[in-house]
N, C-alpha and C positions, 0 to 999 in steps of 0.2 A: 150381690153386694148391698149392704144396708146403708142408707143415707138418712139424714134428718134435716127437716126444714123447720125453722122456728118462726112463729107468727105472733104479733101483738094482738091480744084479745081486748075487747071493750064490752064486758058483760053488763047487763042491767042489774038492778038491785036484787031481784029475785035470784038471778043466776049467781051473783056474788055470795048470797046467803047459802046456796047449795054448795058452791065451791068451798067456802070456809067450813061448812059442816063436814064435808068430805075430808078436808085436811085434819079436822079434829078426830074423826072416826078412824082414819088411817093411823094417826099417832097413837090413839087409844089401843087399837088391836096390836100394833107393833110392840108397845110396852107390855101389854098383857101377855103376849106370846113369849116375849123375852123373859119375863118373870116366871112364866110357866116352865120354860126350858131350863132355867137356872134351878128351880125347885126340883124338877124331874131329875136333873143330873146329880144334884147333891144327895138325893135319896137312893137312886138306883144306878148311878154312873152310866146312864143311858140317855139318849135324846131322841125326840120325834123327828121324822123326816118332814120335809115341807108339805108333802101330800097329807100326812097324818095331821099336821097342824092346820091345814086348810079345812079338812073334814071336821076337825074339832071346832073350828071357828063357825062353820056352817051349821053344825048340829047342836052345839052347846052355847057358844057366845051369842048367836043370834036369837036363841030362845031366852037366854038370860037378859040380853039387852036388845029388845025388839027394834029400837031406833036404828040399829045397824042395817036393817033391811031397807031403809029409806034411801040409801046412797048406792052408787054403782058397785056391784059385787066384785068386778075385776080389780077395783082399787084396793080392796082388802086382800084379795089373793096375791096381788103384786107386792103388797107390804110384807106379807108372810114370806114370799119368795126372796125378797130383798134381805130379810132377816136371816134366812137360810144361807144366802150368799155371804153375808157378813160372818156367820159362824164358820163356813168353809175356809174363808180367807184367814180367820184367826188360827185354825188348826193346821192348814196346809202352807200358808204363805207367811205365817208369823206376823200378821198385822195386829192392830189393836183389837181388844175385846169389844163386842157390840155395846153401844151405850144407849141408855133410855133417851127418847126424844123429848125435848122440852117445849112447853107452850111459848116460851120467850124467844124461840128461834124465828127470826124475821123472814127467812127463806123457806117456804113450804111447797110441797109438790105431791102429786099422786099420779099414777099411771093406769090407763085403761087400755084394754085390748080391742082390736078390730074383730067384729063378728056381725054377720047379717046386715052389712051396710050401715052400721051404727056410727061410723065416722066418715063424713063426707065434706070435701072442700068445694065450696061454691065460688068459682073464680069471677063469675059475672057480677054477682051481687055483694062480694066481699063478706061471706058468711062461712062459718065452719060448724057443721053439725056434730055434737058430742053427746055421749050417753048421759041421760038425766038432765042435761042442760038444754037440749034442743039446738036451735040455730043461735049461734053466738056471733055478734059482729066482730070482724077481724080485719087486719091489714094483710091481705093475701097478695104478696109481692113476688112469689116464686111458685112455679108450677111443679107438681109432683108427677114425675114420669115413672110410675111403678105401682106396685101393690102395697097398700097401707098395712102395716103390722100392728102398731100401737100409737098412743098419743099420751104425752105427759103434760099435765096442766100445772103451772107453777105461778107463785106470787113472789115478786122481787121485794127486797126491803123498801124500795121506793113506793110500793103499793100497786105497781103495774102487774097485769096478768099476761101470761104468755102460754102458748101451746107449742110443744115440739112434736111434730108428726114424723115418725120413723116409717120408712117404706123400703121395699126391696126392688132393686132395679138392675138392669144390665149395664155394665160399664161401657158406655158408648162415647165417652168423653176423651178418649186417648188422642193426644196432640200429635201432629206430624213429627217424624224423627228429625232431629237436627244434630249437627256435628259439634256444637258448642259445648264446652266443658268449663266449669267455673269452681273456684274455691272461695269460701267466704269466712271472714274473721269477724267475730262479734265484739263490739266494744261499747264504751259508755259515752265518750265524746261523739263518735259517729256510731250509729247502731249497727250497721252492716257495712263492711268494706270488702269489695270483691277483688279477685286476682286481676281483673281488667283495669283496676284503678278507680272504679266507681264507688262513691261513698254515699250511703243513705243516712240522712240526718236523724239524730235522736231527738224527738220532740220534748222530752223531759216533762211529760204531762203532769205528773204528780207535783213536781216542783213548781209548775205554773199555777196550780190550784191550791198550793199548800197554805198560802196566806188566807184564802177564803175559808178553807177547812178549819184553820186555827180560830178564826173569828167566830164561826158557827159553833165550834166546840166550846169556846169560852162562854158564849151565851147559853149553851145547853147546860153547862155546869152550874149556872145560877138559877135554873128553873127547878121547881119542886118535882121530884121524880114521880111519874105517873099522871101529872097534870096535863091539861090540853096543850098548854104552851110547850111543855117538855116533849110531848109527842110530835108537835108541829116542827120543832127544831130538829128532832131526831129524824123526821122524814126529809127535811131539807139537806141534812148531812148525807143521808142515803142517796138522794138524787144527785148530789155532787160527786159522790163516789161512783155512781153509775155512769155519770158523764165522763169521768176520768177513764173508766174501764172501756167505754164505747170508743172514745178517741184513740186509745192505745190499740185496741183490737182492730179498728179500721185501718190504722197505719200498718200494722203487722200483716193484715190480709193483703193490702196493696203491694207490699214488698215481696211477700212470699209468692203471690200470683205472678208478679213480673219475673221473678227468678225462675219459676217453673215454666212459664211461657217461652222464655228465651234460651234455656239451657237443657241439654239432654242429661248431663251428669252434674250433680251438685255435691260438693264435698264440704263438710263442716266438722268442727271438733265435737267430741262427745262430752259436753260440759256437765259438770256436777254442781248444779246451782246451789244445792243444799250446803255444800262445803264452801262455796264462794261467799255466801252471805254471812259466814262466820267472821269475815273481816268487817268490823262495825263501821269503819270509815267509808266503805263502799256498799254496804248492805242495802241502803235505801235506793241508791242509784241502780244497783243490779236488779232489785225487785221491780223498780219502775220500768226498766228496759224490757223485762219479760222475755229473757232468752229462751226459757223452756217452752213458752207458748209459740214462739217463732219456729223453733225446731219441730214442735208437734204439728204445726200447720204444714211445714215442708214435708213431713213424713206422710201424712194422709193425702196431700195433694199430689205428691210424686206417685203414689199408688193409683190414684184416680186417673191421672193424665199420662201414665206410661213413662215416667221419668225415673232416674236412678239417684237415690240419695245415699251417700257414703259418710260414715262417721269414723274419724280417726281417733287414735288413743288420746285420752285426756292429758297425759303427761308428755306428749310430743312437743319438743321445744321449738315451736313454729316461729316465735318472735326472735329467737336467738340465732337461728341459722341463716346464712347467706344463701339465697335461692340460686345464685350464680355458681359459686364454687363449693358450697356446703360448709364453710368455716363457721364454727360456733362461737359467737360473741356473747360470753356469759354476763357481761355488764348490762346487757339489754333486759335483764330481769327487772331492773329499776323502771317502773312505769313512767317516770318523768322523762325518760329518754325517748323522744318521738322520732328522731332521725339519727342514724349512725352510719359510719363508713367502714366497710369491711377491711380489716388490716391485711388480708391476704390478696384480694383482687382489686381493692380500692373502689368498689362500687358503693355509691351513696344510696342508702335505703330509707324509704318511708316505713316506719315500724309496722304499721297495720297492713299496708299493701304487700310488703315483703312476707309477712305472716300468712296472708291469704294465698300467695303464690306457693309457699312451702306446704300449706294445707292441701292445695290442689295436687302438687307433685306426690305427696305421701298418699293421698287418696287413690290416685291413678296407679301408684305402685302396688297398693294392696288389692286393687281391682284386677290388675293383670296377674 
């Protein structure tokens, strides 16, 4: 099983210069090979494999552009392999055609491979050894229990540097089996509502920081583009967005880990967030809640810790059905109705808790 640990880097000025140079070289090779592939296909209706492209880079590009030899060779190889993956997705999965990389992209990264002990994590002194960079000061807060495969060095829009170390390990984190089963309903007022009646509050992080973002963006609009003041406020906006993202992810990790720890079977709806955000009245609140990220976390954590995650059909009317007698109350389609009484069995329902109970029943039915 492959896992990845992400650490904050604190490179010195010389290391920053090497990292930024590598970003530029990776972007240069990617764009050159993309243009080469396009020209090749337009003339011969054929394309090179990733191995042919890599050999072309080593024997032609590095002779024509000798400064490409000054950086980590694996970063260029991985850039070419990433381009090949983008081409495969375009032809096989009908995804978008590969695009040229821009200098103006604030989030840049490159990947290097592990070989001959060139990537080492020093837990005692808080250093990480990386190819061409040597020992880089880092915040090493988590131990790697496995064989290192590769490392991805990245720069966030806020100017911070990170390294994501991927390693292969045995899955020894399986939790003890429990008999508890739970259904969860995702909402905007309360982020997660369980079939047990527990509600996890939605922090509305973006809404809380929205006034500060507006103020910074107004000031940015009055600065001359490209000036020092413009770049200063642009960085402040990036830091604010990063803080919003970190708060949101921290909350989602806490919720998903608690659900995984306490329950053997978790049932949720297979939400289509892309279609949900087409409702412009709720789009901002839905994206701020990050339903997709929460479900993604539940998926990989259930695999790690030996739990079962079940997704029921998107169009299952969980909010309209009475979990006691099964009567369908179609008026519950109106989101303003938070409580309703079943006309058949006269049970009073909390809209969200009733939906979570129906989701659990449907999930267990499909599981059996």
